[in-house]
C-alpha positions, 0 to 999 in steps of 0.5 A: 939745287947741288946735291953735295952742299946740302946733302953735306949740310943735312949730315952735318946737323944730323950729326951734331943733333944726334951727339946732342941728344946722345949727351942729353940722354946721359943726364939723369932726369924723368922720363917724361923730361928726356922725352920732352929734351930729345923731341926739343933738339930734334925739332931745332935741327928740323926748324935749322933746316927749313929755315936754312933751305928757305922753305917757308918764312925763314924768320918766322921759324927763326923765332920758332927755334929761338924759343925752343933753344930757350925754353926748355931751361925753364922746364929742364934747368942746366941739364938742357943746352948749350943747343944756340949754335943752330940759332946762331948759324940760321940767324947769321944766314938769314939776317942781314949782316949789320944785324946778324953778327951782333944777334948772334953775339947775344944769343951765344953770350946769353946761352952762356950766361944761363949756363953759368946761373944754373951752376956751371963752374968757369971752365965748364962755361967756357967749354960751352961757349966754345961749343956754341961758337964752334957749332954756329960757325961750322953749320954757317960755313958749310950751308954757304958753301952749299949756297954757293955751289947753287949759284955756280951750277946755275950760271955754269948752266946759263953760261951753258945756254948762251953757248948754244944760242951763239953757236945757232946764231952763229948758223944762222948768220951762215945760213943767211948767206946760203939763203941769199946765194939761193935767192940770187939763183932763183932770180937769174934762172927766173930771169933767163926762163923769161926767154926761153922757159923750159920744164927743167929750168921750171923744175930747178927754180922749184927746188931752189924755191923749197931749199930756200924756205927750209933754209929760211925756216932754218934761220927763224928757229934759231933767231927765235931761240932764248935762253931760260933764266936759271932756276930758283934753287940755282939762282944768284941772290937778287936784291932781296937776299944780296945783304945776306952773310953779306961779308962773305959774298 
């Protein structure tokens, strides 16, 4: 997982959540309602991070986030919202593109309509709609960047491993030539020694045999090297993920 990209995502989510909590605390409400609203905002931000990092059943967490975005309207009324920007970004990052974009539009429109229903004027309603869309697209873009950085890091590691493997195989090819020369020398020494065997000649054959064995082991080690697949956090999207955010992939 790319540290820079996901630190940027976490920083943006925390900043947006802190700003929303600060704005919510300025609304005069009973202490219980204020605590409930602030806790719901923090929970929405935490669920968003869990959804986009695919830590556990993203679609189930997405449903829980949707509940936290809209259910507080029943208790807090117009003092709540708009917080569907987090939900919209999570939808765009989790669901397939043919579904995610229309659903994002429905969520943003629903949140805006609820805000208007609770007495906001046309200018305030338009401002809420802009906040929702801007939040969703900002979080979506930064998270998509973090995922791209993960993929790039994984591909870079794989290319480095492939380059190392290629270099070892080329070294093995050169060593095969050396091994062939050593074996030829051993054969010649053995043939010559059949007529005039000497201790020096036998020692030379033994030395060449040990060198040839070491060379053969080196070649075997080089040829047995395999390239490990990239880790799951940096892997390129597989068949199950290729449809997510497809307009950007």
